[in-house]
Each structure stands twice: as structure tokens, then as C-alpha cells.
N, C-alpha and C positions, 0 to 999 in steps of 0.2 A: 715941313717936318711934322710928323705926327705929334699931337698934343700928349700922347701917352709915352712917347719914347723916353722921357726922363725917368720913367719907372723901370725901364729895361735892365739897368745894372742891378737893381734890387732883385728882380725876378731871376736873373742869371745867377746871382750869388746864392739865392735860395736853392735853385736847382743843382748848382755845383755841390752844395752840401749833401743833397740827397744822392747824387751820383757817386760821391765818395763813399757814402755809407753802403751803397749797393756793391761797390767794388771791394770793400774791405770787411764787410760783415756778412754772416750767414743769415739765411731766412729766419731762423729761430723757430719757435713753436707755431703751429698752424691752428687757426680758428675757423671752424666750419661756419659758413654763412648760408648754406643750403645744400641741396643735392649737387655734389661734385663741384662746389664753389667754396673757396676759402680765401682768407687773408693770412699773410705771414706776420710774425711778430715785428719784422722790419717794416712792413707796410704801416703799421700803427706808429712805430717809432719815428719814421720819416715824416708822417703826417703831423704828428704832435710837434716835432722840431720846426717844421716849416710854418705851422700855424702860429707858434710862439714868435719865430723870427719875423714873419710878415706883419704880425700884430704890433710888434715893436717898431718896425720900420715904416709901416703905413697904417696907423691906428684908425684912420678914417675909412679904410676899405674892409669890407667883410670877407668872410672865408667860407668856402664850401669844399669839404674833403670827402672822398669816397667812403672812408671808413667811419668817420665820426661826425659827419653832417655839417650843419651851417651855424656860423656865429656872425654877429655884427650885421652891417648893412647888406640888404639884398639887392639894392639898385646897382651898386658897384661892388664886385667881390672877386677875390682870387678863387680860382677853381682848380683843384688838384686831384690828379690820380698819382698817388705816391709811387706805386710800381704798376705800370700798365703792362700786363703780361706776367702776372704773379706766377701762374702755372709754369711758364717758361723759366722764370727766374729760379723757382724752387728746384727745377730739374737741371739747372746749369746751362740752359739754352740762352744764347746771348741776345735773342730777339725780345727785348723788354725795354721799357722807357720810363723816365720821369716826365710827367706831362702837367705843365702849369699854364693857365690862361688868366688874363684879366678880362672880366666880363662886365659890360655896362649895359643895363637895360636889355638883357638877354642876348646881346651880341658880343662876340669875342673881339677885343680890340688890341690885345698884345699877347704874345705867347712865347714860351720856351719849352722845347722838348729836348731831352738829353737821352742818348743811347749809350749808357756808360760802358758797355763792353764792346762797343764798335767805334769808340772815340769820335762820336759825332754829336754836335750840338746845333740845334735849329732855332732860329729866333725870328720874330716878326713883330712889327707894330703897324697898326692900320695906316695905310698910305705911304709906308716907307719901304715896302718890298720885303722879301724873305731871304734868309741867309743860312748857310751851313758852314760852321767854323769860320764865320766872318766873310765868306765869299757869297755874293749874290747868286741865287738859284732861280730857275724858271722851269715850269712844267714842260713836258715834251710837246712836240708838234705833230704827234701821231694823229692821223685823221681817219683811219680805217680800223674798225674793231678787230678785223682779222689779223692786224699787225700789233695788237695791244696786249700788254701784260696787265692783267686785272687782279687786284687784291680783293678778297671777300672776307668779311668778318667771321668770327667763330660761330659755330652752331650753338643753339640754346641748350642749357641744362636746367634742371629744376622742374617745378610744377608746370605742366602745360608745354613742356619742351617738344614733345612729339608733334603737337599741332603747330607750334611756332616754327619748327624745322621744315615743315612741308614747303613753305615759301623759300626758305634757304636752299633746300635741295633742288627745288624747281629752278631757282635762279642759277645755282651752280651748273645744272644741266644746260640751261640756256646759254650761259657764258662758255661752257665747254664746247658747245656746238658752234659758237661764233667767234670767240676771242682766240688770239694766238696761244695764250697760256692763262691759267687761273692759279692764284697762289693764296694760301691762308697762313699768315705769320703768327697770329695769336695776339697781336698788339695793334689796336686801331691807331694809336699815336704814331707808331712806326709806319704803318701803311700810308697815312696822310703825309708824313714827312718825306717818305720816299716818292710819293706822287709829286710833291712840290719840287723834288730834286730831279724828276724825270726818270727815275728808276722804274716806277710803275706809271701806267698811263691812265688808270682809273682805280678808285678804291670805294667799295660799297660795304656799308655796315647797316644791318637791319635791326639791331637792338642798341638803342642809343641812351647814354646818360651824359650829362653835361661834362663830367670829368673825363669821359672817354674821348669826346669829340671837339671840345671847345678850342683847345690849343692847336690841334692839327688842322681844324677848319680855318683858323686865322692864317697859319703858315701856308696852307695850300692856296687860299685865296690870294694872298700877297705874292705868291709865285705865279699867279695867272690862271689857276684852276677855276672851273665852275663848281660850286658847292651848293647843291640843291636838296630838297626833300622829295618825297614820293610823288608830290603833285607838281613838281617842277618849279616850286617857289624857292626863294632864297632860304638857305638853311640857317636856323638859329639854335640856341641851346635847348629849346623845347621841341625841336623836330623829332619825330619818331624814327626816321630813316635818313641816312646820309648817303647821297650819291655824288661822288666827287670825281672829276675827270678833266683831262685836257679839253679845252674849249671845243675843239672840232669833234670830240667824241661824245659830248654830253647828250646829244639827241639819240645816238645809238644805245648808250647806256640806259637812258630812261625808257627807251623802247624795249630793251631786254628785260628790264624790271617789270614793265607792264605785261609783257608776254608771259613771264613767270607767274605773275599774279592771276592772269586769266586762266592759265593752266591749272593752278590750284583750285580756283573756283569751279572749274569744270569737273575736277576729280571729286570735290565735295558735293 
């Protein structure tokens, strides 16, 4: 049994509180964070509530939230995206999530992701497997990229977006030529949860923050996925790129990424 499993009920309770808030409260006022990037009033409210709750329940563990940063221990910390997919949430699209991970020395060791409008909760603790609504889940057995449903992360916005999107566009084109279908949901946590459940066969995100990827990475790995960075090394919270896939597809996914990178270098 995982040494972290005893903390799972606390994490689940925290995420339940957040999911209830999303289901029953409006986004509220929006705060601009940059060009076409914003946080809702509810993002801040959820993060503050979860920071206070987890500080009371686990005072020895630090906290990193997307909206208001870090407090406490950096060696072991809760890492939260209060609403992953805020733009979807504000528009009434159900593809959004609460994403909470426990990170120890830059590696995710426990995770809870809730999709409040899809009645789905995903949990995992290192070494204990991954679960959706209490039922164990596994990644798909897809072995041919031509039969794969691949999720790709959002395009960049803000300063330098045009340059950063060259690789995203090249990767989209590469996947469109090779994969069965390419999908963009607008929530990295959802993409990785659905990879873990076998709905997607791969999930690729090129702009990473710990709060975006930590929980989904734990759940995907515990469900049997390979989760690597752009160099093919094991992914951790400091990785710049997340390439996650069913094990038999990871070579093809990495090759597609490298072809896209080479195409961008040729154009430049």
C-alpha cells in the first residue's frame, strides 16, 4: 500500500468542496492575467478555501496554487489548479476540472481530479493504481498511432504566442497526418484523466506548469501510461513538455513531436 494513501481522504474532501462550489456558484468577476488570459473570482475563492482547509488538516505540508503562489514547505506540497479550464467554465462548457496533487521532491505521489459537471472523480496514490469513481482504470492497449485518439493542449496566448505556437501548429499538423483524430479540450487535467481511463490514447501538452500537470501525471502513470518529457526522460513537475501515452504508442508520439520540432527549425 502506498505510504501516501492515508492522505487521500483529505485530498478528496478538499476537491469535493471545490467541485460543489463550481456546481453552485457563478464565476463572478474576471481578473485579467495577461493577453486573453484571466482568472475568475471563483478561482481565487476556491484556492483560498482549499489552502486554508489543507493547512489545517496537514500543517506540515506546503501549498502551491496557480493564482496566489506558494506557502510553507517546498519539499512536500499540495499543488492546486482550482479551475483547470477557466475559459470553458466561464462559457458554461463542462470540460473543466479541479486538479489537486501532492508533490514530494518534484514528483507527484498522490492526486485527485474532479470533473464537477461530468460526475467524475479520479484518484491515485503512487503504487496503488488509478480509479474513476472508485473503479480501477487502465490506459488503452492501442498500439498504432493511426488508430489513436490524441489530445493536444491549448495554443499559447500572450507575449511571444506567435513564436510558441509554431511548434503547436506543426505538431497539430503532424498528428492530423498520422493519428485517427486530434482533440483539444482546453483542460490538461481532463486530458490526462481521460488518457488514464482509455478515452484518449495520448495527451500532449507543450506549455507546462506544476498545477496543470502534476495530478494528471500521477493518475495517468498509475493507470499504466508512459509520461515523459521532450527528451524521453521521465516527466516531473519541472518538465517543460508533457508527452503521455499508452505504452505501445509512446515511441510514435515522441517521433511525431521530434518531426514537428524539426519542421519548425527548417522554417526558421
